[in-house]
C-alpha positions as CSV (number, residue, x, y, z in Angstrom):
1,M,0.0,-0.1,0.0
2,K,1.5,3.7,-1.0
3,E,1.9,6.0,2.3
4,I,-0.1,8.9,2.0
5,G,1.7,11.9,2.0
6,A,1.5,15.7,2.7
7,E,-0.2,17.0,-0.8
8,N,1.3,20.0,-2.9
9,F,4.3,20.1,-0.7
10,S,7.6,18.8,-1.7
11,T,11.0,18.7,0.2
12,D,14.9,18.7,-0.8
13,F,15.7,15.7,2.0
14,E,15.6,13.0,-0.5
15,D,19.2,12.7,-1.3
16,I,19.9,12.7,2.9
17,S,20.4,9.3,4.6
18,L,17.4,8.4,7.0
19,E,20.2,7.1,9.4
20,D,22.1,10.5,9.7
21,S,21.2,11.0,13.3
22,T,22.4,14.6,13.6
23,K,19.6,15.3,11.1
24,Y,16.8,12.8,12.7
25,P,18.4,11.9,16.2
26,T,16.8,8.6,17.7
27,S,18.2,8.8,21.4
28,P,18.4,12.1,23.5
29,A,21.8,11.2,24.4
30,N,23.0,11.9,20.2
31,H,21.6,15.9,21.0
32,S,22.6,16.5,24.3
33,Q,24.9,19.1,23.3
34,S,22.0,21.6,21.0
35,L,19.5,21.1,23.6
36,S,22.0,22.0,26.2
37,S,23.5,25.6,23.7
38,M,19.2,26.0,23.3
39,P,17.8,25.3,26.9
40,E,14.4,27.0,25.4
41,L,14.0,24.0,22.7
42,Q,11.6,21.1,24.3
43,P,12.1,17.4,23.2
44,L,9.0,16.2,21.1
45,Y,8.8,12.1,20.7
46,I,7.5,11.3,17.7
47,V,6.1,7.4,15.9
48,C,5.9,8.1,12.4
49,P,6.9,6.1,8.9
50,N,10.4,6.8,7.9
51,S,9.5,8.2,4.7
52,S,8.0,10.8,7.1
53,I,10.7,12.1,8.6
54,P,12.2,14.5,6.1
55,L,8.6,16.1,6.0
56,I,7.9,16.5,10.1
57,T,12.0,17.8,10.6
58,E,11.2,20.5,8.1
59,V,8.2,21.5,9.4
60,L,9.4,21.5,13.2
61,Q,12.2,24.0,12.4
62,N,9.4,26.7,12.5
63,Y,8.6,25.5,16.1
64,P,10.3,25.2,19.8
65,Y,11.1,21.1,19.6
66,I,13.7,19.0,19.2
67,P,12.2,15.6,17.3
68,F,13.0,12.5,18.4
69,F,11.4,10.1,16.1
70,N,10.9,6.6,16.8
71,Q,11.9,5.5,20.0
72,C,10.0,2.6,20.7
73,E,12.0,0.9,23.5
74,Q,10.9,2.1,26.5
75,I,8.0,3.0,28.3
76,F,7.5,6.4,29.2
77,K,6.7,8.4,32.1
78,R,2.9,9.5,32.6
79,Q,3.4,13.6,32.2
80,E,5.4,12.9,29.1
81,T,3.6,12.7,25.2
82,I,4.2,10.6,22.3
83,T,3.2,12.0,19.2
84,Y,2.6,10.3,16.1
85,Y,2.3,10.7,12.2
86,N,0.3,8.9,9.5
87,A,-0.7,5.9,12.1
88,A,-2.0,4.1,9.1
89,Y,1.7,3.3,7.5
90,I,3.8,2.4,11.0
91,D,4.8,-1.3,11.5
92,N,2.5,-3.4,14.2
93,L,5.7,-3.0,17.0
94,E,5.4,0.4,16.5
95,R,1.7,0.2,16.9
96,E,2.1,-1.9,19.9
97,F,4.5,0.4,21.6
98,L,1.8,2.7,21.3
99,L,-1.0,1.2,22.5
100,R,2.0,-0.3,25.4
101,N,2.0,3.3,26.9
102,I,-1.6,4.0,26.7
103,E,-2.0,1.4,29.3
104,Y,0.4,3.0,31.1
105,G,-1.4,6.1,31.6
106,V,1.3,7.7,28.7
107,T,-0.4,10.5,26.4
108,V,-0.3,9.5,23.3
109,M,-1.9,11.4,20.4
110,P,-1.8,12.6,16.6
111,L,1.1,15.4,15.9
112,V,-1.3,17.8,14.2
113,D,-3.4,17.9,16.9
114,F,-0.7,18.2,19.5
115,L,0.9,21.3,17.4
116,E,-2.8,22.5,17.1
117,S,-2.7,22.4,20.9
118,K,-0.5,24.5,21.7
119,N,-0.9,27.4,19.1
120,K,-4.4,27.4,18.4
121,Y,-3.5,26.8,14.2
122,T,-3.7,23.7,12.2
123,E,-0.2,22.6,10.9
124,I,-1.8,22.1,7.2
125,S,2.0,21.2,5.1
126,L,1.2,17.6,7.0
127,L,-2.0,17.3,6.6
128,N,-3.0,14.3,4.3
129,G,-6.6,12.9,3.2
130,D,-6.9,10.8,6.7
131,Y,-7.2,13.7,8.6
132,F,-10.0,14.7,7.0
133,L,-11.6,11.3,6.8
134,N,-11.3,10.8,10.7
135,K,-14.8,9.9,12.2
136,E,-13.9,12.0,15.4
137,A,-12.2,15.5,13.8
138,F,-14.6,16.6,12.1
139,S,-17.7,15.4,13.2
140,V,-19.2,18.3,14.5
141,L,-19.8,18.7,11.1
142,R,-22.5,16.1,11.1
143,N,-23.7,17.5,14.6
144,R,-27.2,18.4,13.5
145,A,-28.2,19.9,16.4
146,K,-25.0,21.8,16.8
147,I,-25.7,23.2,13.1
148,A,-29.6,24.1,13.8
149,T,-27.9,25.7,17.5
150,K,-25.3,28.1,15.3
151,R,-28.2,29.0,12.7
152,F,-30.7,30.0,15.6
153,F,-28.2,32.4,17.9
154,D,-27.1,33.8,14.3
155,I,-30.4,34.7,13.7
156,I,-31.1,36.2,17.2
157,Y,-27.7,38.0,17.3
158,A,-28.2,39.5,13.8
159,S,-31.3,40.7,14.3
160,I,-30.1,42.4,17.5
161,L,-27.3,43.7,16.4
162,L,-29.1,45.3,13.4
163,T,-31.4,46.5,16.0
164,I,-28.7,48.3,17.8
165,L,-26.7,49.4,15.1
166,S,-29.5,51.0,12.7
167,P,-28.7,54.8,14.1
168,V,-24.9,53.6,12.7
169,M,-25.6,52.2,9.2
170,L,-28.2,55.4,8.5
171,V,-25.1,58.1,9.7
172,T,-22.7,55.4,7.7
173,A,-25.3,55.5,4.0
174,I,-25.4,59.2,4.9
175,A,-22.1,59.7,4.9
176,I,-21.0,57.7,2.3
177,R,-23.9,59.2,-0.2
178,L,-22.1,62.9,1.0
179,E,-18.5,62.0,0.4
180,S,-18.7,60.9,-3.3
181,K,-21.1,59.3,-6.2
182,G,-22.0,56.4,-6.5
183,S,-24.0,53.2,-4.6
184,I,-24.1,53.4,-0.8
185,F,-23.8,49.7,-0.6
186,Y,-21.7,47.5,-2.6
187,R,-22.0,43.9,-4.0
188,Q,-20.0,41.3,-4.8
189,K,-20.0,37.9,-5.6
190,R,-18.3,35.5,-3.1
191,V,-18.1,31.5,-2.3
192,G,-19.6,30.2,0.6
193,L,-21.1,26.6,2.0
194,Y,-20.8,24.1,-0.4
195,N,-18.7,26.4,-3.1
196,I,-21.8,28.3,-3.9
197,E,-21.4,31.5,-4.9
198,F,-23.8,34.4,-3.3
199,E,-23.9,38.2,-3.1
200,V,-22.0,39.9,-0.2
201,I,-23.3,43.3,1.2
202,K,-21.3,45.7,2.3
203,F,-21.3,49.9,2.6
204,R,-19.2,50.5,-0.2
205,S,-15.6,52.2,0.6
206,M,-13.9,52.9,-2.1
207,T,-14.0,54.9,-5.4
208,A,-16.7,53.9,-8.3
209,N,-14.1,52.5,-10.6
210,A,-12.2,50.9,-7.6
211,E,-11.7,48.0,-10.3
212,A,-11.0,49.2,-13.7
213,N,-8.3,47.4,-14.0
214,G,-9.9,44.0,-12.7
215,A,-10.0,42.1,-9.8
216,Q,-7.5,43.1,-7.1
217,W,-6.7,42.6,-3.2
218,A,-8.0,44.8,-1.3
219,Q,-4.9,46.2,0.9
220,Q,-3.9,47.5,4.1
221,N,-4.5,51.6,4.1
222,D,-6.0,50.8,0.7
223,P,-5.5,54.0,-1.7
224,R,-8.4,53.3,-3.4
225,A,-10.4,53.8,-0.1
226,T,-12.4,57.2,0.2
227,K,-11.9,59.3,3.6
228,V,-14.6,57.8,4.7
229,G,-14.8,54.6,3.1
230,T,-10.8,54.1,5.6
231,F,-13.0,55.0,8.9
232,I,-15.8,52.2,8.4
233,R,-12.9,49.7,7.0
234,K,-10.7,50.6,10.1
235,T,-13.6,50.2,12.4
236,R,-15.0,47.5,10.5
237,I,-18.8,49.0,10.4
238,D,-18.3,48.5,6.3
239,E,-19.5,44.8,7.2
240,I,-22.3,45.3,8.7
241,P,-24.7,45.1,5.9
242,Q,-23.6,41.5,6.0
243,L,-25.9,40.9,8.6
244,F,-28.7,40.5,6.1
245,N,-26.9,37.7,4.3
246,V,-26.8,35.7,8.0
247,L,-30.4,36.5,8.0
248,R,-30.9,35.1,4.6
249,G,-28.6,32.2,6.1
250,E,-25.8,32.5,3.2
251,M,-23.6,33.6,6.1
252,S,-23.2,32.8,9.7
253,L,-21.8,35.6,12.4
254,I,-18.2,33.3,13.0
255,G,-16.7,31.4,10.2
256,P,-14.0,31.7,7.7
257,R,-14.4,35.0,5.6
258,P,-15.8,34.6,1.9
259,E,-13.7,34.7,-0.5
260,R,-13.6,35.1,-4.3
261,A,-13.5,32.4,-7.3
262,V,-11.0,34.5,-8.8
263,F,-8.6,34.3,-5.5
264,I,-9.4,30.8,-4.7
265,K,-8.7,29.1,-8.4
266,M,-5.3,31.0,-7.4
267,L,-4.8,30.3,-3.8
268,K,-5.8,26.6,-4.0
269,T,-3.0,25.7,-6.3
270,A,-0.1,27.2,-3.6
271,I,-2.5,26.5,0.0
272,P,-3.3,22.5,1.1
273,Y,-7.3,21.8,1.1
274,Y,-7.9,25.8,0.4
275,E,-11.5,24.9,-0.5
276,F,-12.2,22.6,2.6
277,R,-13.2,25.9,4.7
278,H,-16.4,25.9,2.3
279,V,-17.6,22.8,4.5
280,I,-19.3,25.7,6.6
281,K,-20.7,28.9,6.1
282,P,-18.7,31.7,5.7
283,G,-18.4,34.8,8.7
284,L,-18.7,38.0,9.6
285,T,-15.9,37.3,11.4
286,G,-13.6,34.5,12.6
287,W,-10.4,33.1,14.3
288,A,-8.2,34.0,11.8
289,Q,-9.6,37.8,11.9
290,V,-9.2,38.4,15.4
291,K,-5.6,35.9,15.5
292,Y,-3.8,37.4,12.1
293,P,-3.1,40.9,11.4
294,Y,-5.1,41.8,8.0
295,G,-2.8,40.7,4.8
296,A,-3.1,40.4,1.1
297,S,-0.7,37.8,-0.6
298,I,-0.7,34.3,-0.5
299,E,1.4,33.6,2.4
300,D,-1.2,36.1,4.6
301,G,-3.7,33.4,3.0
302,M,-2.2,30.6,4.1
303,W,-1.5,31.8,7.9
304,K,-5.7,32.6,7.6
305,H,-6.1,29.1,6.1
306,K,-4.3,27.7,9.3
307,Y,-6.8,29.3,11.5
308,D,-9.4,28.5,10.0
309,M,-8.9,25.1,9.9
310,Y,-8.4,25.0,13.8
311,Y,-12.1,26.8,14.4
312,I,-13.6,24.2,11.9
313,K,-12.5,21.4,13.7
314,N,-12.7,23.3,17.4
315,Q,-16.3,25.3,16.8
316,S,-18.3,25.6,19.6
317,F,-21.1,27.9,21.2
318,W,-18.1,29.3,23.8
319,F,-15.2,29.3,21.4
320,D,-17.6,31.8,19.2
321,F,-18.5,33.9,22.0
322,K,-14.3,34.1,22.3
323,I,-14.6,35.0,18.9
324,I,-17.1,37.7,19.3
325,L,-15.3,39.2,22.0
326,R,-12.0,39.3,20.5
327,T,-14.0,41.1,17.4
328,I,-15.2,43.8,19.9
329,R,-11.7,44.4,21.2
330,V,-10.9,44.8,17.3
331,V,-13.9,47.2,16.3
332,L,-13.0,49.4,19.5
333,A,-9.4,49.6,18.9
334,G,-9.4,50.6,15.0
335,L,-7.1,47.4,14.4
336,G,-9.5,46.9,11.0
337,R,-7.9,47.3,7.5
């Protein structure tokens, strides 16, 4: 059986021998000097197929861990953690080693889940098909009660917010009309749930001919923005009309921000599993919006996708509430675009 690897990612380790314990340490003793010179780094024990070691080593260069691979000769201490990767392709002895440590109270968990728990985002370069097909990992997507509850609170909160913010919307509409020619509202097609397009509604924040030269990513301090537009973008007032999208069921209060098809076509070729964000409704705000500064590049899209993937897997009522509180902080501090 062919091993499933992380798609769309290549490495430069093909000519490096897996026996090189300097690059791929299999014993803490072999790397004691490095550990002593970098006291902030922590050992991370990983059980995986040998062919996965180069990718994991490359990814963990960005984390405060030194990996030790396939140490299957001992029972670890209860307070220690053993991680595993591509479990379907480890051998029987390694599988028995993991089960035996579980019996002795050692924490054994997938490497991706371990990194998620520490960083609150998903390391997408380590993902493969097995991650998404795990019957537990994305069970929230099949939980009808949670989906119905989320929809119920979307309707309640959107109705309340539209009522409370109606004076702000009125003042904004007048200011837009007085400053520049053009419509008060701006409609634009975005990709939503199950890759279905819909029209998102926003207050117009740019000049009427902002995209005369074709689709462009919005930028921080975008020169195309009007004076009123600059203010409503920083305070995110321009997003308020999307509460109507929420009421119509096209969006949720919390979720990945909806993107345009032209940009998705570009991003999905560079970012693994980018379109998986469409398994839930797009949101007015989201985990990526409160955790990552505004960006307009593929690299920024990569980081936002990491946070979106984490939210999709871990969404809950309390997580949504936490994001709402952080969004309020962003709005009051004027930390928008």
